[in-house]
N, C-alpha and C positions, 0 to 999 in steps of 0.2 A: 341615657348614659348607662343605666344598669343593664339594659338589653345588649348594648355593644360590649360591655365588659363580660357579660355572660357568654356571648358568642365567641369572644376571644379565648376564654377559658376552655370552651369546648374544642375549639380549633387547636389550642395548645395540647390538650389531652390527646386528641387524635394524632397529632404530629408525633408526640412521644411514643404512643402505641405503635405507630407505623415504623418509626425508627427502630424500636425494639424488635419488631417482627422481621424487618430486613436484616438486622444484625443476627438474629436467631437463625434465619434461613441460610445465611452465609456460613455460620458455624456448623450447622447440620450438614450442609452440602460438602464442606471440607472434610468433616468426619466421615461422611458416607462415601465420598470419592476415594479416600485413602484406603478404605476397607473393601472396595469393589474392583480394584485393579491390581493385577500382578505388578509387583515392584520390579520393573525390568532394569537390568544393569548392562554395562558392556563387560567383556571378559576380563579386562584389567581391574575394573572396580570389584568384580566378584572375587578375584584372586586376593586383592588387598583386604577385603572384608573377611575372607576365609582365613587369612593369617591371624586376624584378631579374634574372631569367633568362628571356629570351624563348622561348616555345614556342607551338605552335598550341593553340587552345582548342576542345575538343569539348563540345557542349551537348546533353544529353538532355532534350528538352521532353516533359513527361508531364502527366497528370492523375491524381487519386486514383482515379477510377472506370474508367480505361482498362485493360481486360483484357490487351491486347497489350503495353502498357507493362510490366505485371507479369511477363509471360512473358519479355520481353526482359531484364528485371532478373535473373530467375532462370536463364535459359538462356544468353543471349548474353554478358551482362556478368560472368558468373562463370567463363567459359572461361579456363583458365590462360594460354593463348597470348594471348588478347585482353587479359587483365588486365596481363600483363607488358608488352605493347606499348603499351597506353594509358598506363600509369604512366611509361613511358620517354619517349614522344613528345608527350604532350598534358597540358594541365591539363583535367581532366574536371569538368563542371558538371552538376548536376541543376537543372532550371528547371521549377517548377510553373506551368503555363499558366493556372491559375485563382487564383493567390495574390495577395492584395492587399498583400503585403509590399513596403515601399518599398526600392528599391535605386538605386544609381548605376551607370550604364553609359556609358562614353565621356564622362564629365563631365555627363551628363543624369540628372536624378532622374525616376524612374517606378516603377510597380509591376512585379513579375515578370510579371504578366498582360499589361501593356502592352508589355513588352519582347518577350514571345513573340508576341503578336498584331500589334500595330501596327508595331513596329520590325522584327521578323524575318518577319512575315507567315505565321506558323504557323496552319494551320486544321484539321489532323488530328493524331492522336496514335497512337503515338509519332512524333515527328519528331526527327531528329538534325541538328545544325548543326555546321559546321566553320568556324572562323575562323583567319585567319593571325595572325602575331605582332603585327600592328598593328591587330587587331580587325576586319579587313575580312573579309566573307563569302567563303568558298571554295566551299561546297556546302551545299545543304539537301536532306535525304533523308527524305521522309515514309514511314511504315509500318514494320512489324516487319521485322527482318533476322535471318536465321539466322546462326550463328557464322561459317560460311565466307564468306558474302556480306559480312558486316560487316567481317571481317578484311581481305578484299580491298580494300574501300573505304578503311578507315583506313590501310592500307599505301600505297595510291596517294597519299593526302593526306599522310601522315606522311613519306614519302620524296620528296615534291615531284614525283611522277610526273604529277600532274594538270596541271602546267605544260606538259608535252609533248603532252597529249591534249586533244581538244576536250571 
């Protein structure tokens, strides 16, 4: 009887330890994930948040068939230094240049495609756009950017260094 009781206590101990480890791993995963991904918004969410807490807006204009857009998603936009900086300094938006989805930007109704093409004049993909807190364009950068080049650019814009440079 003593041996059975002893085995039950050991089993109970390991069960509690296992449950605690599972709980801890979920907590760590959730904390880790939230810090390793850019918080992507749609353009309407970014405008709404910008009214409450003004920040610059970064827009990644892409298409579903664009190979370099996918490389930028996997390589540039997952770099920990980039993720941390983007989440701190910008509202980041994904804009599908071929989407017929209706949106409102600056009080005007249009499709995502019209916003990318007619409004912002994007003709190649990927293109990254940078808007100030009042939704005015700061810079338009066509093409794929490696992590180092992208980080330099967002730092110039995020720290307002572009105001001192041509």
